[in-house]
Every structure is written in C-alpha cells, then in structure tokens.
MARKOL-269783 format. One line per field, with one value per atom (N, C-alpha, C, O): atom name; chain; residue number from 1; y negated, z negated, x; residue in one letter. Coordinates in steps of 0.1 Angstrom, whole numbers. Layout:
<rs>
atom = c(CA | ...) .
kette = c(A | ...) .
nr = c(NUM | ...) .
v = c(Y | ...) .
w = c(Z | ...) .
u = c(X | ...) .
rest = c(A | ...) .
</rs>
This chain:
<rs>
atom = c(N | CA | C | O | N | CA | C | O | N | CA | C | O | N | CA | C | O | N | CA | C | O | N | CA | C | O | N | CA | C | O | N | CA | C | O | N | CA | C | O | N | CA | C | O | N | CA | C | O | N | CA | C | O | N | CA | C | O | N | CA | C | O | N | CA | C | O | N | CA | C | O | N | CA | C | O | N | CA | C | O | N | CA | C | O | N | CA | C | O | N | CA | C | O | N | CA | C | O | N | CA | C | O | N | CA | C | O | N | CA | C | O | N | CA | C | O | N | CA | C | O | N | CA | C | O | N | CA | C | O | N | CA | C | O | N | CA | C | O | N | CA | C | O | N | CA | C | O | N | CA | C | O | N | CA | C | O | N | CA | C | O | N | CA | C | O | N | CA | C | O | N | CA | C | O | N | CA | C | O | N | CA | C | O | N | CA | C | O | N | CA | C | O | N | CA | C | O | N | CA | C | O | N | CA | C | O | N | CA | C | O | N | CA | C | O | N | CA | C | O | N | CA | C | O | N | CA | C | O | N | CA | C | O | N | CA | C | O | N | CA | C | O | N | CA | C | O | N | CA | C | O | N | CA | C | O | N | CA | C | O | N | CA | C | O | N | CA | C | O | N | CA | C | O | N | CA | C | O | N | CA | C | O | N | CA | C | O | N | CA | C | O | N | CA | C | O | N | CA | C | O | N | CA | C | O | N | CA | C | O | N | CA | C | O | N | CA | C | O | N | CA | C | O | N | CA | C | O | N | CA | C | O | N | CA | C | O | N | CA | C | O | N | CA | C | O | N | CA | C | O | N | CA | C | O | N | CA | C | O | N | CA | C | O | N | CA | C | O | N | CA | C | O | N | CA | C | O | N | CA | C | O | N | CA | C | O | N | CA | C | O | N | CA | C | O | N | CA | C | O | N | CA | C | O | N | CA | C | O | N | CA | C | O | N | CA | C | O | N | CA | C | O | N | CA | C | O | N | CA | C | O | N | CA | C | O | N | CA | C | O | N | CA | C | O | N | CA | C | O | N | CA | C | O | N | CA | C | O | N | CA | C | O | N | CA | C | O | N | CA | C | O | N | CA | C | O | N | CA | C | O | N | CA | C | O | N | CA | C | O | N | CA | C | O | N | CA | C | O | N | CA | C | O | N | CA | C | O | N | CA | C | O | N | CA | C | O | N | CA | C | O | N | CA | C | O | N | CA | C | O | N | CA | C | O) .
kette = c(A | A | A | A | A | A | A | A | A | A | A | A | A | A | A | A | A | A | A | A | A | A | A | A | A | A | A | A | A | A | A | A | A | A | A | A | A | A | A | A | A | A | A | A | A | A | A | A | A | A | A | A | A | A | A | A | A | A | A | A | A | A | A | A | A | A | A | A | A | A | A | A | A | A | A | A | A | A | A | A | A | A | A | A | A | A | A | A | A | A | A | A | A | A | A | A | A | A | A | A | A | A | A | A | A | A | A | A | A | A | A | A | A | A | A | A | A | A | A | A | A | A | A | A | A | A | A | A | A | A | A | A | A | A | A | A | A | A | A | A | A | A | A | A | A | A | A | A | A | A | A | A | A | A | A | A | A | A | A | A | A | A | A | A | A | A | A | A | A | A | A | A | A | A | A | A | A | A | A | A | A | A | A | A | A | A | A | A | A | A | A | A | A | A | A | A | A | A | A | A | A | A | A | A | A | A | A | A | A | A | A | A | A | A | A | A | A | A | A | A | A | A | A | A | A | A | A | A | A | A | A | A | A | A | A | A | A | A | A | A | A | A | A | A | A | A | A | A | A | A | A | A | A | A | A | A | A | A | A | A | A | A | A | A | A | A | A | A | A | A | A | A | A | A | A | A | A | A | A | A | A | A | A | A | A | A | A | A | A | A | A | A | A | A | A | A | A | A | A | A | A | A | A | A | A | A | A | A | A | A | A | A | A | A | A | A | A | A | A | A | A | A | A | A | A | A | A | A | A | A | A | A | A | A | A | A | A | A | A | A | A | A | A | A | A | A | A | A | A | A | A | A | A | A | A | A | A | A | A | A | A | A | A | A | A | A | A | A | A | A | A | A | A | A | A | A | A | A | A | A | A | A | A | A | A | A | A | A | A | A | A | A | A | A | A | A | A | A | A | A | A | A | A | A | A | A | A | A | A | A | A | A | A | A | A | A | A | A | A | A | A | A | A | A | A | A | A | A | A | A | A | A | A | A | A | A | A | A | A | A | A | A | A | A | A | A | A | A | A | A | A | A | A | A | A | A | A | A | A | A | A | A | A | A | A | A | A | A | A | A | A | A | A | A | A | A) .
nr = c(1 | 1 | 1 | 1 | 2 | 2 | 2 | 2 | 3 | 3 | 3 | 3 | 4 | 4 | 4 | 4 | 5 | 5 | 5 | 5 | 6 | 6 | 6 | 6 | 7 | 7 | 7 | 7 | 8 | 8 | 8 | 8 | 9 | 9 | 9 | 9 | 10 | 10 | 10 | 10 | 11 | 11 | 11 | 11 | 12 | 12 | 12 | 12 | 13 | 13 | 13 | 13 | 14 | 14 | 14 | 14 | 15 | 15 | 15 | 15 | 16 | 16 | 16 | 16 | 17 | 17 | 17 | 17 | 18 | 18 | 18 | 18 | 19 | 19 | 19 | 19 | 20 | 20 | 20 | 20 | 21 | 21 | 21 | 21 | 22 | 22 | 22 | 22 | 23 | 23 | 23 | 23 | 24 | 24 | 24 | 24 | 25 | 25 | 25 | 25 | 26 | 26 | 26 | 26 | 27 | 27 | 27 | 27 | 28 | 28 | 28 | 28 | 29 | 29 | 29 | 29 | 30 | 30 | 30 | 30 | 31 | 31 | 31 | 31 | 32 | 32 | 32 | 32 | 33 | 33 | 33 | 33 | 34 | 34 | 34 | 34 | 35 | 35 | 35 | 35 | 36 | 36 | 36 | 36 | 37 | 37 | 37 | 37 | 38 | 38 | 38 | 38 | 39 | 39 | 39 | 39 | 40 | 40 | 40 | 40 | 41 | 41 | 41 | 41 | 42 | 42 | 42 | 42 | 43 | 43 | 43 | 43 | 44 | 44 | 44 | 44 | 45 | 45 | 45 | 45 | 46 | 46 | 46 | 46 | 47 | 47 | 47 | 47 | 48 | 48 | 48 | 48 | 49 | 49 | 49 | 49 | 50 | 50 | 50 | 50 | 51 | 51 | 51 | 51 | 52 | 52 | 52 | 52 | 53 | 53 | 53 | 53 | 54 | 54 | 54 | 54 | 55 | 55 | 55 | 55 | 56 | 56 | 56 | 56 | 57 | 57 | 57 | 57 | 58 | 58 | 58 | 58 | 59 | 59 | 59 | 59 | 60 | 60 | 60 | 60 | 61 | 61 | 61 | 61 | 62 | 62 | 62 | 62 | 63 | 63 | 63 | 63 | 64 | 64 | 64 | 64 | 65 | 65 | 65 | 65 | 66 | 66 | 66 | 66 | 67 | 67 | 67 | 67 | 68 | 68 | 68 | 68 | 69 | 69 | 69 | 69 | 70 | 70 | 70 | 70 | 71 | 71 | 71 | 71 | 72 | 72 | 72 | 72 | 73 | 73 | 73 | 73 | 74 | 74 | 74 | 74 | 75 | 75 | 75 | 75 | 76 | 76 | 76 | 76 | 77 | 77 | 77 | 77 | 78 | 78 | 78 | 78 | 79 | 79 | 79 | 79 | 80 | 80 | 80 | 80 | 81 | 81 | 81 | 81 | 82 | 82 | 82 | 82 | 83 | 83 | 83 | 83 | 84 | 84 | 84 | 84 | 85 | 85 | 85 | 85 | 86 | 86 | 86 | 86 | 87 | 87 | 87 | 87 | 88 | 88 | 88 | 88 | 89 | 89 | 89 | 89 | 90 | 90 | 90 | 90 | 91 | 91 | 91 | 91 | 92 | 92 | 92 | 92 | 93 | 93 | 93 | 93 | 94 | 94 | 94 | 94 | 95 | 95 | 95 | 95 | 96 | 96 | 96 | 96 | 97 | 97 | 97 | 97 | 98 | 98 | 98 | 98 | 99 | 99 | 99 | 99 | 100 | 100 | 100 | 100 | 101 | 101 | 101 | 101 | 102 | 102 | 102 | 102 | 103 | 103 | 103 | 103 | 104 | 104 | 104 | 104 | 105 | 105 | 105 | 105 | 106 | 106 | 106 | 106 | 107 | 107 | 107 | 107 | 108 | 108 | 108 | 108 | 109 | 109 | 109 | 109 | 110 | 110 | 110 | 110 | 111 | 111 | 111 | 111 | 112 | 112 | 112 | 112 | 113 | 113 | 113 | 113 | 114 | 114 | 114 | 114 | 115 | 115 | 115 | 115 | 116 | 116 | 116 | 116 | 117 | 117 | 117 | 117 | 118 | 118 | 118 | 118 | 119 | 119 | 119 | 119) .
v = c(-994 | -984 | -979 | -976 | -979 | -975 | -960 | -953 | -955 | -940 | -938 | -945 | -927 | -922 | -908 | -899 | -906 | -894 | -888 | -894 | -876 | -870 | -861 | -855 | -858 | -849 | -844 | -850 | -832 | -827 | -815 | -810 | -811 | -799 | -787 | -787 | -775 | -763 | -752 | -754 | -742 | -731 | -732 | -734 | -731 | -731 | -722 | -718 | -717 | -708 | -716 | -728 | -709 | -715 | -721 | -715 | -733 | -740 | -749 | -757 | -748 | -756 | -770 | -774 | -777 | -791 | -793 | -787 | -803 | -808 | -823 | -828 | -830 | -844 | -847 | -844 | -852 | -855 | -870 | -879 | -873 | -887 | -890 | -881 | -902 | -906 | -920 | -930 | -921 | -934 | -939 | -932 | -952 | -959 | -967 | -975 | -966 | -973 | -980 | -976 | -989 | -996 | -1010 | -1016 | -1017 | -1031 | -1034 | -1031 | -1039 | -1041 | -1054 | -1059 | -1059 | -1071 | -1068 | -1074 | -1059 | -1056 | -1042 | -1037 | -1036 | -1023 | -1026 | -1031 | -1022 | -1024 | -1011 | -1006 | -1005 | -993 | -981 | -980 | -971 | -959 | -947 | -949 | -936 | -924 | -911 | -910 | -901 | -887 | -879 | -880 | -871 | -862 | -848 | -846 | -838 | -824 | -816 | -819 | -806 | -798 | -783 | -780 | -775 | -761 | -754 | -759 | -742 | -734 | -732 | -728 | -735 | -733 | -743 | -742 | -754 | -764 | -778 | -780 | -787 | -801 | -808 | -804 | -818 | -826 | -834 | -839 | -834 | -841 | -851 | -849 | -861 | -871 | -865 | -858 | -868 | -864 | -876 | -876 | -887 | -898 | -911 | -909 | -922 | -935 | -945 | -943 | -955 | -965 | -978 | -979 | -989 | -1002 | -1008 | -1002 | -1019 | -1025 | -1028 | -1026 | -1033 | -1037 | -1025 | -1027 | -1014 | -1003 | -1003 | -994 | -1013 | -1015 | -1007 | -1005 | -1002 | -995 | -981 | -981 | -971 | -957 | -950 | -952 | -940 | -931 | -917 | -915 | -908 | -894 | -885 | -888 | -874 | -864 | -857 | -856 | -853 | -847 | -835 | -832 | -828 | -815 | -817 | -808 | -830 | -832 | -842 | -844 | -847 | -857 | -850 | -839 | -858 | -853 | -844 | -841 | -840 | -832 | -839 | -837 | -847 | -854 | -869 | -875 | -875 | -890 | -896 | -892 | -906 | -913 | -926 | -933 | -930 | -942 | -947 | -940 | -959 | -965 | -974 | -980 | -975 | -984 | -993 | -989 | -1005 | -1014 | -1019 | -1023 | -1019 | -1023 | -1013 | -1016 | -1000 | -990 | -985 | -976 | -992 | -988 | -973 | -966 | -969 | -954 | -952 | -959 | -941 | -937 | -923 | -915 | -920 | -907 | -900 | -906 | -887 | -879 | -869 | -859 | -871 | -862 | -852 | -855 | -839 | -828 | -819 | -812 | -818 | -809 | -799 | -800 | -789 | -778 | -773 | -772 | -770 | -766 | -753 | -744 | -752 | -740 | -735 | -742 | -722 | -717 | -724 | -726 | -730 | -737 | -751 | -758 | -755 | -767 | -764 | -774 | -752 | -748 | -755 | -753 | -763 | -770 | -777 | -778 | -783 | -793 | -806 | -810 | -814 | -827 | -838 | -837 | -847 | -858 | -871 | -873 | -880 | -894 | -903 | -900 | -914 | -924 | -938 | -939 | -947 | -961 | -971 | -969 | -981 | -992 | -1002 | -1009 | -1003 | -1011 | -1023 | -1021 | -1035 | -1046 | -1049 | -1052 | -1047 | -1050 | -1064 | -1074 | -1063 | -1075 | -1075 | -1086 | -1064 | -1062 | -1050 | -1042 | -1049 | -1038 | -1025 | -1024 | -1015 | -1002 | -991 | -993 | -979 | -968 | -958 | -954 | -955 | -946 | -933 | -934 | -922 | -909 | -903 | -905 | -896 | -888 | -874 | -871 | -867 | -854 | -842 | -832 | -844 | -834 | -826 | -824 | -822 | -813 | -802 | -804 | -790 | -778 | -776 | -777 | -774 | -771 | -757 | -756 | -748 | -734 | -731 | -731 | -727 | -724 | -709 | -704 | -701 | -687 | -683 | -690 | -673 | -669 | -658 | -654) .
w = c(-741 | -741 | -756 | -763 | -759 | -773 | -774 | -765 | -785 | -787 | -802 | -811 | -803 | -816 | -818 | -810 | -829 | -831 | -845 | -855 | -845 | -857 | -862 | -855 | -875 | -882 | -894 | -899 | -900 | -912 | -912 | -922 | -900 | -899 | -902 | -904 | -903 | -906 | -911 | -910 | -917 | -922 | -938 | -944 | -943 | -958 | -962 | -954 | -974 | -979 | -984 | -987 | -985 | -990 | -1004 | -1012 | -1005 | -1018 | -1018 | -1027 | -1008 | -1007 | -1002 | -999 | -1000 | -996 | -985 | -984 | -976 | -966 | -965 | -968 | -960 | -958 | -944 | -940 | -936 | -922 | -921 | -928 | -912 | -909 | -894 | -886 | -891 | -877 | -876 | -881 | -869 | -867 | -853 | -843 | -853 | -841 | -837 | -845 | -825 | -820 | -807 | -800 | -803 | -790 | -792 | -803 | -781 | -781 | -783 | -773 | -794 | -797 | -805 | -811 | -805 | -812 | -826 | -836 | -826 | -839 | -838 | -827 | -849 | -850 | -858 | -869 | -853 | -860 | -867 | -875 | -865 | -872 | -867 | -856 | -876 | -873 | -878 | -887 | -873 | -877 | -874 | -867 | -880 | -878 | -873 | -878 | -863 | -857 | -857 | -859 | -855 | -854 | -844 | -841 | -838 | -829 | -831 | -830 | -835 | -837 | -824 | -815 | -823 | -810 | -807 | -815 | -795 | -790 | -795 | -793 | -802 | -807 | -802 | -797 | -803 | -799 | -809 | -821 | -804 | -813 | -823 | -818 | -836 | -845 | -854 | -856 | -858 | -867 | -881 | -886 | -886 | -900 | -909 | -919 | -905 | -914 | -906 | -896 | -910 | -904 | -915 | -927 | -912 | -921 | -914 | -903 | -920 | -914 | -914 | -919 | -907 | -905 | -918 | -919 | -927 | -940 | -950 | -961 | -947 | -956 | -966 | -974 | -966 | -976 | -974 | -983 | -962 | -958 | -952 | -943 | -957 | -952 | -950 | -957 | -941 | -939 | -938 | -933 | -942 | -941 | -936 | -938 | -929 | -926 | -939 | -948 | -939 | -951 | -955 | -967 | -946 | -948 | -955 | -961 | -955 | -962 | -973 | -980 | -976 | -987 | -1000 | -1004 | -1008 | -1021 | -1020 | -1030 | -1008 | -1006 | -998 | -1001 | -988 | -980 | -983 | -987 | -982 | -984 | -972 | -970 | -966 | -955 | -961 | -970 | -957 | -961 | -950 | -940 | -952 | -941 | -948 | -958 | -941 | -945 | -933 | -923 | -934 | -922 | -919 | -908 | -929 | -927 | -919 | -912 | -919 | -912 | -900 | -892 | -897 | -886 | -887 | -877 | -899 | -901 | -909 | -918 | -904 | -911 | -916 | -910 | -928 | -935 | -937 | -938 | -938 | -942 | -952 | -949 | -965 | -976 | -976 | -979 | -975 | -974 | -986 | -987 | -995 | -1007 | -1006 | -998 | -1014 | -1015 | -1001 | -998 | -993 | -979 | -978 | -986 | -968 | -966 | -952 | -943 | -949 | -936 | -925 | -914 | -928 | -918 | -915 | -906 | -922 | -919 | -908 | -903 | -904 | -893 | -880 | -875 | -875 | -862 | -858 | -865 | -846 | -842 | -847 | -843 | -854 | -859 | -850 | -848 | -847 | -838 | -846 | -852 | -844 | -849 | -838 | -826 | -841 | -831 | -837 | -849 | -829 | -833 | -823 | -811 | -827 | -819 | -819 | -829 | -808 | -807 | -798 | -786 | -802 | -793 | -787 | -795 | -774 | -767 | -760 | -765 | -749 | -744 | -748 | -753 | -746 | -751 | -760 | -761 | -767 | -777 | -769 | -762 | -771 | -765 | -776 | -785 | -773 | -782 | -777 | -765 | -786 | -782 | -791 | -802 | -785 | -793 | -794 | -785 | -805 | -806 | -799 | -793 | -799 | -792 | -800 | -794 | -813 | -821 | -829 | -825 | -841 | -849 | -854 | -859 | -854 | -858 | -873 | -879 | -878 | -892 | -893 | -887 | -900 | -901 | -916 | -923 | -920 | -934 | -934 | -929 | -941 | -942 | -954 | -964 | -952 | -963 | -972 | -982) .
u = c(1164 | 1153 | 1150 | 1160 | 1138 | 1134 | 1134 | 1129 | 1140 | 1140 | 1136 | 1139 | 1129 | 1125 | 1131 | 1129 | 1138 | 1145 | 1141 | 1143 | 1134 | 1130 | 1140 | 1149 | 1140 | 1149 | 1142 | 1133 | 1147 | 1142 | 1133 | 1130 | 1130 | 1121 | 1129 | 1141 | 1122 | 1129 | 1119 | 1107 | 1124 | 1117 | 1116 | 1126 | 1104 | 1102 | 1092 | 1083 | 1092 | 1082 | 1070 | 1071 | 1059 | 1046 | 1049 | 1055 | 1044 | 1046 | 1059 | 1061 | 1067 | 1079 | 1077 | 1066 | 1088 | 1088 | 1097 | 1108 | 1094 | 1103 | 1101 | 1090 | 1111 | 1110 | 1115 | 1126 | 1105 | 1108 | 1112 | 1107 | 1121 | 1125 | 1124 | 1125 | 1121 | 1121 | 1127 | 1121 | 1138 | 1145 | 1142 | 1143 | 1139 | 1136 | 1149 | 1154 | 1153 | 1165 | 1162 | 1153 | 1171 | 1170 | 1168 | 1167 | 1167 | 1164 | 1149 | 1142 | 1146 | 1132 | 1130 | 1140 | 1118 | 1115 | 1110 | 1114 | 1100 | 1094 | 1087 | 1084 | 1084 | 1077 | 1064 | 1065 | 1053 | 1040 | 1037 | 1046 | 1026 | 1022 | 1031 | 1035 | 1032 | 1040 | 1031 | 1023 | 1034 | 1026 | 1032 | 1043 | 1026 | 1030 | 1018 | 1007 | 1021 | 1011 | 1017 | 1029 | 1008 | 1014 | 1006 | 994 | 1012 | 1005 | 1009 | 1021 | 999 | 1002 | 999 | 992 | 1005 | 1003 | 988 | 981 | 985 | 971 | 961 | 949 | 966 | 957 | 961 | 972 | 951 | 954 | 963 | 963 | 970 | 977 | 968 | 957 | 971 | 962 | 970 | 982 | 963 | 969 | 971 | 963 | 983 | 986 | 986 | 979 | 993 | 993 | 998 | 1005 | 993 | 998 | 1002 | 997 | 1010 | 1014 | 1014 | 1019 | 1010 | 1010 | 1024 | 1033 | 1025 | 1038 | 1045 | 1057 | 1038 | 1044 | 1045 | 1051 | 1038 | 1038 | 1027 | 1026 | 1019 | 1009 | 996 | 988 | 994 | 982 | 986 | 994 | 980 | 983 | 970 | 960 | 970 | 959 | 964 | 975 | 956 | 959 | 948 | 936 | 952 | 942 | 937 | 945 | 925 | 919 | 927 | 929 | 932 | 940 | 953 | 958 | 958 | 971 | 971 | 981 | 959 | 958 | 962 | 958 | 970 | 974 | 987 | 993 | 991 | 1003 | 1014 | 1026 | 1010 | 1019 | 1019 | 1009 | 1031 | 1032 | 1040 | 1052 | 1035 | 1042 | 1047 | 1041 | 1059 | 1066 | 1075 | 1077 | 1080 | 1089 | 1099 | 1096 | 1110 | 1121 | 1123 | 1130 | 1118 | 1118 | 1133 | 1136 | 1141 | 1155 | 1162 | 1172 | 1158 | 1164 | 1155 | 1159 | 1144 | 1135 | 1132 | 1132 | 1129 | 1127 | 1114 | 1110 | 1107 | 1095 | 1097 | 1104 | 1091 | 1094 | 1080 | 1070 | 1081 | 1069 | 1074 | 1081 | 1070 | 1074 | 1062 | 1051 | 1066 | 1055 | 1058 | 1068 | 1048 | 1049 | 1038 | 1028 | 1039 | 1029 | 1026 | 1014 | 1036 | 1033 | 1026 | 1028 | 1017 | 1009 | 1013 | 1017 | 1010 | 1012 | 1005 | 1010 | 993 | 986 | 992 | 987 | 1002 | 1010 | 1020 | 1026 | 1022 | 1032 | 1028 | 1016 | 1037 | 1034 | 1047 | 1057 | 1046 | 1056 | 1051 | 1040 | 1060 | 1056 | 1062 | 1074 | 1054 | 1058 | 1056 | 1046 | 1066 | 1064 | 1060 | 1064 | 1053 | 1051 | 1052 | 1051 | 1054 | 1055 | 1050 | 1053 | 1043 | 1039 | 1050 | 1052 | 1057 | 1069 | 1068 | 1063 | 1071 | 1071 | 1085 | 1094 | 1086 | 1098 | 1095 | 1100 | 1088 | 1082 | 1067 | 1062 | 1061 | 1047 | 1046 | 1056 | 1035 | 1034 | 1031 | 1021 | 1039 | 1036 | 1039 | 1046 | 1033 | 1034 | 1045 | 1045 | 1054 | 1065 | 1064 | 1059 | 1069 | 1068 | 1082 | 1091 | 1084 | 1096 | 1095 | 1084 | 1106 | 1106 | 1100 | 1097 | 1097 | 1091 | 1101 | 1113 | 1097 | 1106 | 1097 | 1086 | 1102 | 1094 | 1094 | 1105 | 1082 | 1081 | 1074 | 1063 | 1080 | 1074 | 1073 | 1083 | 1061 | 1059 | 1056 | 1046 | 1064 | 1062 | 1053 | 1054 | 1045 | 1036 | 1043 | 1037) .
rest = c(Q | Q | Q | Q | V | V | V | V | Q | Q | Q | Q | L | L | L | L | V | V | V | V | E | E | E | E | S | S | S | S | G | G | G | G | G | G | G | G | G | G | G | G | L | L | L | L | V | V | V | V | Q | Q | Q | Q | T | T | T | T | G | G | G | G | G | G | G | G | S | S | S | S | L | L | L | L | R | R | R | R | L | L | L | L | S | S | S | S | C | C | C | C | A | A | A | A | V | V | V | V | S | S | S | S | G | G | G | G | R | R | R | R | L | L | L | L | F | F | F | F | S | S | S | S | I | I | I | I | A | A | A | A | A | A | A | A | M | M | M | M | G | G | G | G | W | W | W | W | Y | Y | Y | Y | R | R | R | R | Q | Q | Q | Q | A | A | A | A | P | P | P | P | G | G | G | G | K | K | K | K | Q | Q | Q | Q | R | R | R | R | E | E | E | E | L | L | L | L | V | V | V | V | A | A | A | A | T | T | T | T | I | I | I | I | S | S | S | S | S | S | S | S | G | G | G | G | G | G | G | G | G | G | G | G | S | S | S | S | T | T | T | T | T | T | T | T | Y | Y | Y | Y | A | A | A | A | D | D | D | D | S | S | S | S | V | V | V | V | K | K | K | K | G | G | G | G | R | R | R | R | F | F | F | F | T | T | T | T | I | I | I | I | S | S | S | S | R | R | R | R | D | D | D | D | N | N | N | N | A | A | A | A | K | K | K | K | N | N | N | N | T | T | T | T | V | V | V | V | Y | Y | Y | Y | L | L | L | L | Q | Q | Q | Q | M | M | M | M | N | N | N | N | S | S | S | S | L | L | L | L | K | K | K | K | P | P | P | P | E | E | E | E | D | D | D | D | T | T | T | T | A | A | A | A | V | V | V | V | Y | Y | Y | Y | Y | Y | Y | Y | C | C | C | C | N | N | N | N | A | A | A | A | D | D | D | D | V | V | V | V | R | R | R | R | V | V | V | V | V | V | V | V | R | R | R | R | L | L | L | L | S | S | S | S | T | T | T | T | Y | Y | Y | Y | W | W | W | W | G | G | G | G | Q | Q | Q | Q | G | G | G | G | T | T | T | T | Q | Q | Q | Q | V | V | V | V | T | T | T | T | V | V | V | V | S | S | S | S | S | S | S | S) .
</rs>
C-alpha cells in the first residue's frame, strides 16, 4: 500500500522559513507528478506548487511565487517545499500528493502537516 508521510511543519514568525518534506513509500512502479496543497480554516484546499516527474517543470500559485520552491529527490521518492518569507496568510494545513503507478496511475495524499505563521 502506498503511503505519503509529510514532515517539517511547525510554528514560525513572520519572515521566517520552513522546509516541508513528503516521503512516498510502499510497493510502487513509478511516481509521476507531485505537488503541495494547503487548506486554511474555513477555506477550500488550494494548489501551492507542482513538479513534474523529472523535476524539470514546476508551477506555483501566484501567492507563493518567489517565496516557495518545490523540489524532489527521485532516489528517495521525496518531494520538498522550501518556504521563505512566510506570512500569516500562509497559515494552513499543508498536504502533499503524488500520482503513483502501482498497477495503474492513481493520486495519493498525505495526512497533512500544520504550518502556523505568527505575526
């Protein structure tokens, strides 16, 4: 069974940095695109960033461009989100997802990690 486990969340002051990690484990054939989403209280889940299978193509929400960087280490089946210049509006539960091929390609989600930015 495929599992995604996030880590690296926590409490940080405005202007600070955090690095989130998400490791994919289980019996799988390959991992295609990976991404990070977030959900603030009372709001819908929104896309933060995505990265292609080889890492050569990335996309970002306008609200995080220039501050967040998504990357991946395919040898470790892990995706990262480096978050700099954090703002209170970045406070949310952050979820990673991955398109994983076991028999067929399916999307899997992690359990989420809380990021809180204090003003």
